[in-house]
C-alpha positions, 0 to 999 in steps of 0.5 A, spaced: 598 251 358 596 248 364 595 254 368 587 256 366 586 248 366 588 247 373 586 254 376 579 253 373 578 246 376 581 247 383 578 254 384 573 255 379 570 260 374 571 267 379 578 265 380 580 264 373 577 270 371 582 274 376 588 270 373 586 272 366 585 279 368 592 279 372 595 275 366 593 280 361 595 286 365 602 284 367 603 280 360 602 287 356 607 291 360 612 285 360 611 285 352 611 292 351 618 293 356 621 287 352 620 290 345 622 297 347 628 294 351 630 289 345 630 295 340 634 300 345 639 294 345 639 293 338 640 300 336 645 301 341 650 298 336 648 301 330 649 308 334 656 306 336 658 304 329 655 310 325 659 315 329 654 320 327 654 324 334 660 327 338 658 322 343 658 316 339 665 318 336 668 318 344 665 311 345 671 308 340 671 304 334 669 297 332 673 292 337 673 297 343 670 295 349 663 299 348 663 296 342 663 289 344 658 291 350 654 293 344 655 287 340 652 283 346 646 287 347 645 287 340 645 279 340 640 279 346 636 285 344 634 283 337 631 276 339 628 280 345 624 285 341 623 280 335 620 274 339 619 274 346 615 281 346 610 278 341 610 271 343 607 274 350 601 277 346 600 270 343 600 267 350 595 272 353 590 270 347 591 262 348 590 263 355 583 266 354 581 262 348 583 256 352 579 258 358 573 260 354 573 253 351 573 249 357 568 254 361 562 250 361 566 244 364 569 249 369 562 252 371 559 245 372 565 241 375 570 247 377 572 249 384 574 243 387 577 247 393 572 252 393 565 251 392 
């Protein structure tokens, strides 16, 4: 987690505030997207295997190409929904806390490039 330290030291508190705001906005959107995409890929395999609807029955039984693709989606989607999305929440919080801890240092000595 060097980004807040580098930005705070080189560019100062104002730029660091912008970086944190950008990380918050983009990180939340990516986390929500990762959780939703992972859930959709995870449940596609269950949908095909259940065969509950006419569409699911037309995709084919286990071992068919759509089922193999759904298994690959399950393999990727399960970790995406369970780990990647929630870990971005931790990253956003870590950046904010790290910036708060070093805020007095950034206020006194930060902004080497832009003072």
